Rosetta silent file (secondary structure, phi, psi, omega in degrees, C-alpha in Angstrom):
SEQUENCE: XXXXXXXXXXXXXXXXXXXXXXXXXXXXXXXXXXXXXXXXXXXXXXXXXXXXXXXXXXXXXXXXXXXXXXXXXXXXXXXXXXXXXXXXXXXXXXXXXXXXXXXXXXXXXXXXXXXXXXXXXXXXXXXXXXXXXXXXXXXXXXXXXXXXXXXXXXXXXXXXXXXXXXXXXXXXXXXXXXXXXXXXXXXXXXXXXXXXXXXXXXXXXXXXXXXXXXXXXXXXXXXXXXXXXXXXXXXXXXXXXXXXXXXXXXXXXXXXXXXXXXXXXXXXXXXXXXXXXXXXXXXXXXXXXXXXXXXXXXXXXXXXXXXXXXXXXXXXXXXXXXXXXXX
SCORE:     score description
SCORE:     0.000 S_00000001
   1 L     0.000  131.204  179.788   15.688  -42.949  -26.754 S_00000001
   2 L   -74.648  160.571 -177.748   14.919  -39.281  -26.087 S_00000001
   3 L   -73.380  130.205  178.406   12.662  -38.220  -23.223 S_00000001
   4 L  -110.428  117.822 -174.563    8.961  -38.032  -24.109 S_00000001
   5 L  -120.242  156.127  178.806    6.996  -35.639  -21.895 S_00000001
   6 L   -70.278  132.833  173.361    3.382  -34.556  -21.559 S_00000001
   7 L  -131.081  102.625 -176.004    2.434  -31.268  -23.224 S_00000001
   8 H   -65.508  -15.994 -177.015   -1.211  -30.305  -22.511 S_00000001
   9 H   -87.121   -3.527  173.894   -1.091  -27.592  -25.168 S_00000001
  10 H   -70.788  -52.096 -179.517   -0.666  -30.093  -27.986 S_00000001
  11 H  -114.013   11.481  179.452   -4.211  -31.424  -27.660 S_00000001
  12 L    53.377   58.550 -178.591   -5.453  -28.860  -25.089 S_00000001
  13 L  -100.352  112.618  178.499   -5.912  -31.444  -22.333 S_00000001
  14 L  -135.086   41.343 -179.011   -6.934  -29.936  -18.989 S_00000001
  15 L   -82.143  145.909 -171.542   -9.080  -32.716  -17.536 S_00000001
  16 L   -72.094  -12.367  178.694   -9.079  -33.142  -13.762 S_00000001
  17 L   -84.533   -6.422 -179.616   -8.143  -36.825  -13.852 S_00000001
  18 E  -109.233  135.894  175.697   -4.729  -36.004  -15.347 S_00000001
  19 L   -55.928  132.733 -176.794   -1.831  -34.503  -13.427 S_00000001
  20 L   -62.625  -24.634 -173.821   -1.406  -30.903  -14.605 S_00000001
  21 L  -102.094  -41.781 -174.064    2.347  -31.376  -14.964 S_00000001
  22 L  -106.738  -16.673 -176.635    3.024  -34.980  -16.021 S_00000001
  23 L    81.128    1.768  178.819   -0.318  -36.091  -17.483 S_00000001
  24 L   -67.289  146.074  172.280   -0.395  -39.116  -15.156 S_00000001
  25 E   -63.587  136.554 -176.434   -3.790  -40.378  -14.022 S_00000001
  26 L  -157.743  159.081  171.366   -4.375  -39.167  -10.483 S_00000001
  27 L  -119.181   -0.931 -179.168   -6.919  -38.445   -7.768 S_00000001
  28 L   -86.938  159.681  177.963   -4.621  -36.180   -5.724 S_00000001
  29 E  -140.443  158.772  172.625   -4.603  -32.383   -5.760 S_00000001
  30 E  -136.193  154.161 -177.699   -2.414  -29.503   -4.634 S_00000001
  31 E   -75.242  147.932  174.837   -3.292  -25.856   -4.110 S_00000001
  32 L   -66.783  -44.431 -179.799   -2.387  -23.255   -6.727 S_00000001
  33 L  -101.659  138.335 -177.139   -1.328  -20.837   -3.996 S_00000001
  34 L   -54.740  131.255 -176.597    0.905  -22.038   -1.145 S_00000001
  35 H   -64.149  -37.864 -179.150   -1.233  -22.993    1.832 S_00000001
  36 H   -65.174  -32.102  179.170    1.197  -21.527    4.355 S_00000001
  37 H   -72.103  -42.316  177.830    1.032  -18.191    2.518 S_00000001
  38 H   -63.373  -39.530  179.341   -2.784  -18.192    2.474 S_00000001
  39 H   -67.156  -42.154 -175.463   -2.836  -19.042    6.192 S_00000001
  40 H   -65.776  -43.501 -177.211   -0.268  -16.374    7.081 S_00000001
  41 H  -101.668    1.185  173.951   -2.003  -13.525    5.234 S_00000001
  42 L    53.503   48.793  177.430   -5.538  -14.951    5.568 S_00000001
  43 L  -113.469    9.399 -178.832   -6.507  -14.503    1.924 S_00000001
  44 L   -60.024  -31.580 -179.304   -7.744  -18.041    1.244 S_00000001
  45 L   -91.655   -4.976  174.375  -11.398  -16.906    1.391 S_00000001
  46 L   -67.807  156.768 -176.608  -10.805  -13.836   -0.806 S_00000001
  47 E  -105.428  147.772  177.224  -12.092  -14.119   -4.357 S_00000001
  48 E  -129.025  135.163 -176.045  -10.168  -13.933   -7.620 S_00000001
  49 E   -93.560  150.277  168.793  -11.819  -13.389  -11.006 S_00000001
  50 L   -71.723  166.638 -172.563  -11.153  -15.079  -14.290 S_00000001
  51 L   -58.973  -34.874 -177.640   -9.933  -12.819  -17.088 S_00000001
  52 L   -87.187    4.934  173.703  -13.388  -12.208  -18.576 S_00000001
  53 L    68.419    4.100 -175.421  -14.749  -11.254  -15.111 S_00000001
  54 L   -92.284   -8.299  178.616  -17.749  -13.574  -15.437 S_00000001
  55 L  -143.638  146.944  177.690  -16.562  -16.180  -12.926 S_00000001
  56 E  -138.471  158.566  176.631  -14.603  -16.060   -9.689 S_00000001
  57 E  -131.587  159.879  165.019  -13.111  -18.522   -7.191 S_00000001
  58 E   -80.529  153.022  179.868  -11.761  -18.245   -3.685 S_00000001
  59 H   -58.432  -39.218 -178.238   -7.998  -18.633   -3.605 S_00000001
  60 H   -67.983  -24.126 -179.468   -8.327  -21.741   -1.431 S_00000001
  61 H   -74.314  -19.041 -175.624  -10.678  -23.343   -3.978 S_00000001
  62 L   -75.862  109.015 -175.928   -8.025  -23.279   -6.688 S_00000001
  63 E  -130.029  137.359  179.607   -6.657  -26.837   -6.787 S_00000001
  64 E  -106.346  130.673  172.825   -4.492  -28.572   -9.374 S_00000001
  65 E   -64.758  134.550 -177.193   -4.721  -32.315  -10.062 S_00000001
  66 L  -148.620  150.697  175.451   -1.269  -33.743   -9.463 S_00000001
  67 L   -76.654  160.154  179.668    0.542  -37.059   -9.222 S_00000001
  68 H   -56.797  -38.049 -177.565    2.101  -38.064   -5.883 S_00000001
  69 H   -71.413  -31.875  176.735    5.642  -37.370   -7.125 S_00000001
  70 H   -69.475  -43.465  178.744    4.691  -33.888   -8.317 S_00000001
  71 H   -61.912  -42.635  179.305    3.040  -33.082   -4.990 S_00000001
  72 H   -61.237  -41.831 -178.892    6.090  -34.376   -3.114 S_00000001
  73 H   -66.571  -42.754  179.691    8.422  -32.229   -5.236 S_00000001
  74 H   -72.186  -32.161  174.870    6.368  -29.061   -4.744 S_00000001
  75 H   -61.635  -41.532  178.822    6.007  -29.758   -1.007 S_00000001
  76 H   -65.673  -39.821  177.312    9.812  -29.894   -0.780 S_00000001
  77 H   -64.092  -42.793  179.361   10.079  -26.637   -2.736 S_00000001
  78 H   -60.143  -41.097  178.811    7.515  -24.991   -0.438 S_00000001
  79 H   -62.218  -40.210  179.219    9.515  -26.033    2.611 S_00000001
  80 H   -65.892  -45.071 -178.420   12.639  -24.513    1.057 S_00000001
  81 H   -70.176  -40.758  179.950   10.924  -21.224    0.144 S_00000001
  82 H   -62.968  -38.658  177.430    9.121  -20.924    3.484 S_00000001
  83 H   -62.990  -43.020  177.696   12.424  -21.372    5.314 S_00000001
  84 H   -66.655  -39.910 -179.315   13.970  -18.607    3.176 S_00000001
  85 H   -57.179  -40.692 -177.549   10.875  -16.423    3.647 S_00000001
  86 H   -65.540  -20.374  178.391   11.291  -16.488    7.422 S_00000001
  87 L   -90.863    0.471  178.414   14.763  -14.972    7.008 S_00000001
  88 L    73.365 -148.682 -175.763   13.351  -12.029    5.046 S_00000001
  89 H   -57.347  -45.029 -176.823   15.257  -10.422    2.223 S_00000001
  90 H   -59.665  -42.064 -179.867   18.550  -12.167    2.995 S_00000001
  91 H   -65.890  -43.861 -178.868   16.902  -15.586    2.874 S_00000001
  92 H   -69.615  -35.998  179.797   15.037  -14.925   -0.362 S_00000001
  93 H   -66.857  -25.621  179.739   18.082  -13.358   -2.030 S_00000001
  94 H   -81.165  -16.015  178.925   20.064  -16.520   -1.285 S_00000001
  95 L   -64.498  142.603  175.652   17.546  -18.754   -3.058 S_00000001
  96 L   -70.829  149.862 -175.207   18.638  -19.958   -6.479 S_00000001
  97 H   -62.760  -32.469 -179.657   16.725  -18.415   -9.368 S_00000001
  98 H   -64.782  -36.288  176.511   15.405  -21.747  -10.600 S_00000001
  99 H   -64.418  -42.458  177.144   13.633  -22.296   -7.263 S_00000001
 100 H   -65.461  -37.866  177.139   12.056  -18.845   -7.515 S_00000001
 101 H   -60.638  -46.639 -178.365   11.090  -19.573  -11.119 S_00000001
 102 H   -68.593  -36.772 -178.752    9.356  -22.809  -10.121 S_00000001
 103 H   -67.804  -45.674  177.871    7.679  -21.235   -7.094 S_00000001
 104 H   -71.427  -37.738 -179.106    6.260  -18.320   -9.073 S_00000001
 105 H   -60.306  -35.597  178.144    5.571  -20.534  -12.074 S_00000001
 106 H   -58.263  -42.780 -178.348    3.305  -22.769  -10.011 S_00000001
 107 H   -74.475  -44.292  179.566    0.991  -19.823   -9.264 S_00000001
 108 H   -64.510  -46.891  179.975    1.109  -18.284  -12.742 S_00000001
 109 H   -68.072  -34.662  178.330    0.630  -21.639  -14.453 S_00000001
 110 H   -59.484  -43.287  177.049   -2.039  -22.620  -11.925 S_00000001
 111 H   -68.081  -37.351  176.934   -4.120  -19.606  -12.899 S_00000001
 112 H   -61.632  -41.969  178.981   -3.442  -20.320  -16.574 S_00000001
 113 H   -57.790  -44.936  179.812   -4.682  -23.895  -16.055 S_00000001
 114 H   -67.012  -37.720  176.622   -7.963  -22.574  -14.610 S_00000001
 115 H   -62.047  -42.069  179.515   -8.339  -20.101  -17.468 S_00000001
 116 H   -64.576  -44.813  178.487   -7.882  -22.954  -19.962 S_00000001
 117 H   -61.053  -46.323 -177.141  -10.414  -25.151  -18.148 S_00000001
 118 H   -63.662  -45.730 -177.924  -12.939  -22.349  -17.882 S_00000001
 119 H   -67.461  -37.887  177.750  -12.631  -21.270  -21.515 S_00000001
 120 H   -61.851  -45.024  179.589  -12.808  -24.862  -22.738 S_00000001
 121 H   -66.503  -37.866  179.694  -16.023  -25.457  -20.771 S_00000001
 122 H   -63.917  -43.607  178.630  -17.497  -22.156  -21.969 S_00000001
 123 H   -64.317  -38.674 -179.950  -16.839  -23.038  -25.608 S_00000001
 124 H   -62.717  -41.428  178.333  -18.342  -26.498  -25.088 S_00000001
 125 H   -62.696  -31.940  179.995  -21.568  -24.962  -23.726 S_00000001
 126 L   -88.515    3.429 -178.793  -21.720  -22.786  -26.833 S_00000001
 127 L    58.679   39.346  175.898  -21.050  -25.867  -29.018 S_00000001
 128 L  -118.590  157.602  179.129  -17.871  -24.276  -30.310 S_00000001
 129 L   -86.326  142.518  178.409  -14.363  -25.703  -30.444 S_00000001
 130 L   -91.074  130.777 -179.709  -11.740  -24.440  -28.030 S_00000001
 131 L  -149.177  162.705  175.422   -8.437  -23.416  -29.597 S_00000001
 132 L  -128.844  153.887  175.553   -5.370  -21.273  -29.017 S_00000001
 133 L   -66.031  158.083  177.948   -3.129  -19.459  -31.449 S_00000001
 134 H   -59.375  -35.851 -179.777    0.137  -21.134  -32.411 S_00000001
 135 H   -63.572  -46.528 -179.765    2.002  -18.376  -30.564 S_00000001
 136 H   -69.537  -38.524  176.353    0.204  -19.019  -27.276 S_00000001
 137 H   -57.497  -42.688 -179.120    0.486  -22.803  -27.644 S_00000001
 138 H   -68.814  -46.522 -177.962    4.240  -22.407  -28.030 S_00000001
 139 H   -61.682  -49.400 -177.958    4.641  -19.877  -25.189 S_00000001
 140 H   -70.602  -35.585  177.630    2.551  -21.813  -22.690 S_00000001
 141 H   -64.271  -38.111  177.078    3.969  -25.147  -23.813 S_00000001
 142 H   -65.249  -41.982  177.471    7.504  -23.873  -23.203 S_00000001
 143 H   -61.235  -44.235 -179.868    6.550  -22.708  -19.711 S_00000001
 144 H   -60.825  -42.666  177.882    4.996  -26.101  -18.986 S_00000001
 145 H   -60.363  -45.166 -179.680    8.152  -27.869  -20.181 S_00000001
 146 H   -63.780  -37.041  178.810   10.315  -25.665  -17.954 S_00000001
 147 H   -65.060  -28.966 -179.134    8.051  -26.344  -14.971 S_00000001
 148 H   -68.375   -8.913  178.030    8.566  -30.082  -15.450 S_00000001
 149 H   -63.926  -13.753  178.669   12.191  -29.595  -14.411 S_00000001
 150 H   -72.116  -21.330 -179.443   10.982  -30.027  -10.825 S_00000001
 151 L  -129.615  -10.953 -176.433   10.464  -33.771  -11.443 S_00000001
 152 L  -116.446  160.238  179.070   12.175  -34.586  -14.745 S_00000001
 153 L   -74.489   70.734  179.412   15.846  -34.529  -15.904 S_00000001
 154 E  -117.655  128.339 -178.801   15.536  -31.064  -17.443 S_00000001
 155 E  -128.513  153.327  178.293   18.342  -28.555  -16.981 S_00000001
 156 E  -104.083  128.758 -178.658   18.881  -24.936  -17.979 S_00000001
 157 L  -124.802  153.790  176.824   22.168  -24.080  -19.641 S_00000001
 158 L    62.623 -138.649  179.583   23.671  -20.822  -20.829 S_00000001
 159 L   -62.735  131.407 -179.203   21.254  -17.890  -20.994 S_00000001
 160 L   -84.306  155.408 -176.884   18.287  -18.406  -18.658 S_00000001
 161 L   -76.710   -4.196 -169.419   14.676  -17.969  -19.859 S_00000001
 162 L  -127.979  163.527  163.323   13.726  -15.463  -17.159 S_00000001
 163 E  -115.931  121.462  178.827   14.433  -12.127  -15.508 S_00000001
 164 E  -131.996  124.938  178.114   14.099  -12.367  -11.711 S_00000001
 165 E  -126.493  135.530  179.316   15.027   -9.556   -9.335 S_00000001
 166 E  -121.635  138.009 -175.196   14.835   -9.652   -5.515 S_00000001
 167 E  -153.234  157.143  176.327   15.231   -6.532   -3.370 S_00000001
 168 E   -68.753  144.601 -175.331   14.568   -5.187    0.156 S_00000001
 169 E  -149.270  139.478  179.929   11.116   -3.651    0.532 S_00000001
 170 E  -109.623  116.759  173.371    9.262   -1.941    3.380 S_00000001
 171 L  -126.953  161.552  166.386    5.564   -2.661    3.848 S_00000001
 172 L   -60.479  148.296 -169.848    3.332   -2.619    6.901 S_00000001
 173 L   -59.180  -29.330 -174.595    3.646   -6.034    8.523 S_00000001
 174 L   -97.390    7.862 -177.544    0.143   -7.225    7.604 S_00000001
 175 L   -98.884  139.072  179.944    0.214   -6.166    3.934 S_00000001
 176 L  -133.567  123.626 -178.590    0.789   -8.611    1.100 S_00000001
 177 E  -112.716  128.075 -178.703    1.080   -7.452   -2.529 S_00000001
 178 E  -146.691  135.262  171.077    0.653   -9.884   -5.380 S_00000001
 179 E  -143.866  148.906  168.614   -0.040   -9.605   -9.108 S_00000001
 180 E  -141.801  161.891  176.704    0.361  -11.935  -12.027 S_00000001
 181 E  -130.828  101.926 -173.140   -0.214  -11.804  -15.761 S_00000001
 182 L   -70.936  -27.724 -179.391   -1.011  -15.281  -17.040 S_00000001
 183 L   -74.769  -45.833 -177.267   -0.886  -14.364  -20.726 S_00000001
 184 L   -95.487   -0.913  173.298    2.477  -12.580  -20.610 S_00000001
 185 L    61.495   55.151  177.707    3.832  -14.729  -17.746 S_00000001
 186 E  -116.957  154.546 -175.721    4.710  -11.961  -15.291 S_00000001
 187 E  -148.074  137.359  177.307    4.727  -12.094  -11.497 S_00000001
 188 E  -133.287  134.625 -177.608    5.003   -9.516   -8.691 S_00000001
 189 E  -144.838  127.768  179.756    5.275  -10.328   -4.984 S_00000001
 190 E  -147.088  135.903  175.598    5.882   -7.998   -2.054 S_00000001
 191 E  -140.020 -176.911  177.111    5.693   -8.205    1.732 S_00000001
 192 L   -70.840  114.316  179.105    7.374   -6.479    4.651 S_00000001
 193 E   122.782  -40.398 -178.769   11.081   -7.162    4.159 S_00000001
 194 E  -158.588  161.978  171.685   11.395   -8.046    0.492 S_00000001
 195 E  -142.849  159.466  170.139    9.830   -7.986   -2.922 S_00000001
 196 E  -150.879  155.740 -179.396   10.591   -9.659   -6.200 S_00000001
 197 E  -126.561  136.691  179.044    9.573   -9.436   -9.811 S_00000001
 198 E  -132.171  125.335  166.051    9.714  -12.269  -12.316 S_00000001
 199 E  -102.873  108.475 -167.329    9.348  -12.212  -16.097 S_00000001
 200 L   -77.905  -13.398 -178.047    9.123  -15.942  -16.681 S_00000001
 201 L  -151.363   57.191  177.101    9.838  -16.001  -20.404 S_00000001
 202 L  -115.021    2.778 -178.890   11.723  -12.897  -21.559 S_00000001
 203 L    56.775   28.411  174.490   15.137  -14.595  -21.882 S_00000001
 204 L    81.231   -0.329 -171.646   16.578  -12.026  -19.488 S_00000001
 205 H   -71.785  -32.346 -178.966   16.206   -9.070  -21.859 S_00000001
 206 H   -74.376  -39.576  174.229   13.970   -6.945  -19.594 S_00000001
 207 H   -59.981  -37.902  177.881   16.269   -7.393  -16.623 S_00000001
 208 H   -66.853  -41.087  179.453   19.116   -6.332  -18.900 S_00000001
 209 H   -61.695  -35.731 -175.622   17.158   -3.291  -20.073 S_00000001
 210 L   -97.053   11.909 -171.560   16.569   -2.188  -16.463 S_00000001
 211 H   -63.221  -34.887  179.524   20.054   -3.039  -15.143 S_00000001
 212 H   -62.758  -44.321  178.058   21.155    0.595  -14.639 S_00000001
 213 H   -65.241  -43.049 -179.631   18.154    1.286  -12.427 S_00000001
 214 H   -61.550  -34.361  176.287   18.601   -2.011  -10.574 S_00000001
 215 H   -66.816  -41.970  179.387   22.203   -1.030   -9.840 S_00000001
 216 H   -63.365  -30.937 -177.789   21.077    2.328   -8.443 S_00000001
 217 H   -70.786  -23.842 -171.872   18.601    0.536   -6.145 S_00000001
 218 L   -58.258  135.572 -179.303   21.262   -1.557   -4.423 S_00000001
 219 L    89.387   -2.893 -179.122   21.676   -0.764   -0.740 S_00000001
 220 L  -114.191  147.580  173.240   18.212    0.784   -0.478 S_00000001
 221 L   -98.635  112.295 -172.058   14.987   -0.576    1.032 S_00000001
 222 E   -66.529  143.662  168.370   12.288    0.312   -1.479 S_00000001
 223 E   -77.335  147.382 -179.742    9.125    2.179   -0.615 S_00000001
 224 H   -53.020  -36.102 -178.869    5.997    0.327   -1.864 S_00000001
 225 H   -68.073  -28.107  174.557    5.270    3.044   -4.432 S_00000001
 226 H   -71.503  -37.902  176.734    8.749    2.449   -5.885 S_00000001
 227 H   -60.096  -45.211  179.454    8.015   -1.261   -6.045 S_00000001
 228 H   -62.974  -40.804  179.630    4.830   -0.564   -8.007 S_00000001
 229 H   -66.813  -38.715  179.579    6.697    1.706  -10.418 S_00000001
 230 H   -63.539  -44.754  178.558    9.434   -0.872  -10.920 S_00000001
 231 H   -64.661  -37.862  177.786    6.917   -3.573  -11.781 S_00000001
 232 H   -59.703  -38.729  178.159    5.137   -1.155  -14.108 S_00000001
 233 H   -65.198  -42.542  177.118    8.433   -0.642  -15.953 S_00000001
 234 H   -64.664  -43.649 -177.657    8.917   -4.390  -16.313 S_00000001
 235 H   -62.471  -46.830 -178.273    5.284   -4.839  -17.346 S_00000001
 236 H   -69.579  -36.776  176.902    5.367   -2.105  -19.987 S_00000001
 237 H   -60.748  -39.253  176.582    8.738   -3.258  -21.297 S_00000001
 238 H   -63.616  -37.854 -179.018    7.234   -6.696  -21.835 S_00000001
 239 H   -63.746  -37.754 -176.141    4.331   -5.066  -23.677 S_00000001
 240 H   -97.473    4.018  175.428    6.608   -3.256  -26.147 S_00000001
 241 E   -64.147  126.611 -170.553    9.060   -6.155  -26.581 S_00000001
 242 L  -101.626    5.626  179.200    9.036   -6.824  -30.348 S_00000001
 243 L  -129.160  142.601  177.043   10.582  -10.292  -30.454 S_00000001
 244 L   -84.833  151.356  178.189    9.284  -13.566  -29.071 S_00000001
 245 L   -72.593  133.383  178.369   11.442  -15.667  -26.793 S_00000001
 246 L  -126.943  156.881 -171.891   13.000  -18.673  -28.528 S_00000001
 247 E  -137.053  147.571  170.460   14.901  -21.621  -27.118 S_00000001
 248 E   -97.436  109.353 -176.461   17.439  -24.217  -28.074 S_00000001
 249 E  -113.674  118.254  179.935   15.966  -27.436  -26.670 S_00000001
 250 E  -112.893  127.438 -177.238   18.038  -30.611  -26.903 S_00000001
 251 E  -114.995  112.256 -177.590   16.475  -33.947  -26.021 S_00000001
 252 E  -126.355 -178.793  178.242   18.904  -36.815  -25.420 S_00000001
 253 L   -61.437  -27.243 -176.704   19.034  -40.110  -23.555 S_00000001
 254 L   -88.886   -7.692 -179.283   20.258  -38.240  -20.462 S_00000001
 255 E   135.527 -165.067 -176.264   17.469  -35.683  -20.416 S_00000001
 256 E  -116.612  135.199  171.827   16.547  -32.306  -21.855 S_00000001
 257 E  -113.352  140.817 -179.885   18.602  -29.122  -21.861 S_00000001
 258 E  -122.358  124.042  176.467   17.009  -25.712  -22.397 S_00000001
 259 E  -125.577  125.012  177.828   19.028  -22.704  -23.472 S_00000001
 260 E   -73.748  131.428  176.895   17.439  -19.319  -24.029 S_00000001
 261 L   -83.080  120.688 -178.139   18.499  -17.739  -27.303 S_00000001
 262 L   -53.850  137.180  179.715   19.541  -14.144  -26.560 S_00000001
 263 L   -84.369  119.199  179.197   17.096  -11.628  -27.992 S_00000001
 264 L  -129.693  154.415 -177.325   18.865   -9.302  -30.404 S_00000001
 265 L   -85.508  149.422  169.641   17.580   -6.713  -32.858 S_00000001
 266 E   -95.621 -178.263 -169.994   17.800   -6.946  -36.609 S_00000001
 267 L   -63.649  -32.130 -173.105   18.594   -3.965  -38.821 S_00000001
 268 L  -108.104    5.360 -178.763   15.049   -2.655  -39.257 S_00000001
 269 E  -148.589  117.594  178.446   13.453   -3.378  -35.880 S_00000001
 270 L   -69.932  166.141  179.974   14.782   -2.586  -32.387 S_00000001
 271 L   -61.343  -44.898 -179.738   14.301   -5.030  -29.507 S_00000001
 272 E  -111.266  142.651  176.058   11.752   -2.733  -27.849 S_00000001
 273 L   -75.127 -173.714 -177.416    9.155   -0.618  -29.576 S_00000001
 274 L   -63.460  129.236  176.598    8.515    3.054  -28.905 S_00000001
 275 L   -82.943  109.553 -176.701    8.147    3.918  -25.205 S_00000001
 276 L   -98.312  109.524 -178.379    4.959    5.984  -25.093 S_00000001
 277 H   -60.180  -31.364  179.563    4.757    8.054  -21.902 S_00000001
 278 H   -63.329  -45.118 -179.671    1.010    8.497  -22.395 S_00000001
 279 H   -69.710  -42.560 -179.974    0.435    4.741  -22.325 S_00000001
 280 H   -63.175  -37.883  178.361    2.908    4.190  -19.484 S_00000001
 281 H   -61.479  -38.716  178.343    1.195    6.909  -17.421 S_00000001
 282 H   -65.580  -40.473  177.370   -2.108    5.071  -17.774 S_00000001
 283 H   -63.175  -46.269  178.886   -0.493    1.827  -16.593 S_00000001
 284 H   -60.331  -36.781  178.730    1.089    3.598  -13.625 S_00000001
 285 H   -57.553  -39.591  178.612   -2.277    5.099  -12.714 S_00000001
 286 H   -60.688  -35.113 -177.102   -3.644    1.588  -12.251 S_00000001
 287 H   -86.476  -30.133 -173.349   -0.861    0.850   -9.748 S_00000001
 288 H   -99.643   -2.831 -176.046   -0.736    4.218   -7.965 S_00000001
 289 H   -60.124  -27.728  178.087   -4.444    5.011   -7.607 S_00000001
 290 H   -61.316  -24.203  176.978   -4.345    3.621   -4.042 S_00000001
 291 H   -92.518    4.826 -178.805   -2.189    6.641   -3.201 S_00000001
 292 L    78.395   13.486 -179.509   -4.657    9.007   -4.826 S_00000001
 293 L   -90.819  123.612 -178.396   -2.276    9.631   -7.737 S_00000001
 294 L  -107.972  170.554 -177.271   -4.090   10.067  -11.039 S_00000001
 295 H   -56.518  -39.055 -178.338   -2.926   10.177  -14.625 S_00000001
 296 H   -69.858  -15.749  174.206   -2.952   13.994  -14.699 S_00000001
 297 H   -82.949  -27.543 -174.163   -0.513   13.966  -11.759 S_00000001
 298 H   -82.164  -43.375 -178.099    1.881   11.640  -13.556 S_00000001
 299 L  -127.214  116.487 -177.280    2.135   13.338  -16.924 S_00000001
 300 L  -129.733  147.735 -178.522    1.645   17.115  -17.172 S_00000001
 301 L   -60.351  129.988  177.833    2.306   19.579  -19.949 S_00000001
 302 L    59.565   24.475  173.112    5.820   21.082  -19.783 S_00000001
 303 L  -127.256  150.622 -179.953    6.620   19.164  -16.588 S_00000001
 304 L   -67.177  153.265  178.636    8.849   16.098  -16.198 S_00000001
 305 L   -62.425  132.174 -177.787    7.210   12.675  -15.970 S_00000001
 306 L   -68.474  129.348  177.282    6.496   11.792  -12.334 S_00000001
 307 L  -144.654  139.074  173.461    8.815    9.110  -10.951 S_00000001
 308 L  -103.868    7.057  177.573    9.567    7.892   -7.438 S_00000001
 309 L  -104.559  -41.083 -176.962   12.552    5.886   -8.682 S_00000001
 310 E  -131.375  136.160  172.070   14.678    8.425  -10.544 S_00000001
 311 L   -62.841  125.019 -173.849   15.064   12.185  -10.281 S_00000001
 312 L   -64.801  -20.346 -177.997   13.816   13.414  -13.699 S_00000001
 313 L   -94.830  -44.541 -175.154   16.628   15.971  -14.009 S_00000001
 314 L   -98.944  -18.189 -174.345   19.698   14.170  -12.602 S_00000001
 315 L    66.913   14.224  173.639   18.538   10.535  -13.006 S_00000001
 316 L   -71.030  152.400  178.101   19.775    9.913   -9.459 S_00000001
 317 E   -68.677  137.361  178.622   17.918    7.277   -7.466 S_00000001
 318 L   -79.355  119.008 -178.483   15.172    8.711   -5.245 S_00000001
 319 L   -66.367  123.496 -175.038   16.036    7.881   -1.627 S_00000001
 320 H   -56.510  -35.058 -177.587   13.040    5.961   -0.181 S_00000001
 321 H   -63.509  -19.114 -179.560   13.235    7.745    3.184 S_00000001
 322 H   -88.257    0.160 -179.140   12.421   11.018    1.420 S_00000001
 323 L   -90.523  116.320 -175.179    9.068    9.762    0.095 S_00000001
 324 L   -94.532   65.718  178.730    6.262   11.139    2.241 S_00000001
 325 L  -137.485  153.103 -177.404    3.645    8.507    1.529 S_00000001
 326 L   -68.384  156.723  175.361    2.255    5.680    3.719 S_00000001
 327 L   -90.174    0.000    0.000    3.624    2.139    3.675 S_00000001
């Protein structure tokens, strides 16, 4: 008999009496964001808005219903990640990618869970039915299935579903940088010592697209503005990706195997759409405005596009020590 697992996106079930991961009845909860991280950077009382900006929560208020075995599994993962975190970049770089996938996935999926609950309740108040497109049901359902590998016999074989990059990063000691994109399943995390970027469902194609730059970065400790630019490149690449991620999922008596099908172009459509510098400049402005850098500084008539990662003429990597901007 093949393994039968809970998929909340089949019937859009996000009720608090059911474990978010297994669907088991439960009264226990776990935080969306790691408690040790909230305590360390003291952001538990900060507020985070839902996508439509009409409701907000404190980070500490975000709690997921979970079964005891799910909580135990995530507690063990947290202990593993926290131990690596204390070692800085070297510790995080030694972590296996699946652990990083599950750790980031918990936060991204946790926010997605709250978005689903909120939207469902909003539609109910308006006496309308809550629904998702087939594309989103499939994308989110696949992420949920992959997350269940923390407690179920689910393994990843061959090509992995994600692009995850970890690198040294210099921040002031008390600064913590975090972004996620729940719709496109992207994650950015940076502190003093290291940063990492995760595309949770791109089948590795964005990491492959950026491999030349990632090679140039090796041996360097990134400046925060370089980190922001790198994430912007991953984010925009995801935006112009013209193929959806697909998977070969085999369900047998021994468990489930997931293999990402490599994304390749057909004759009339490239993997990525046109890279529009005008659009990318606007995205970068959102990330660089803290430095006082505006769109008109990034893209100017008859001048090369502003980059803190690559010299526009030689394409050499920009040495972080030469960047005269605060950390």
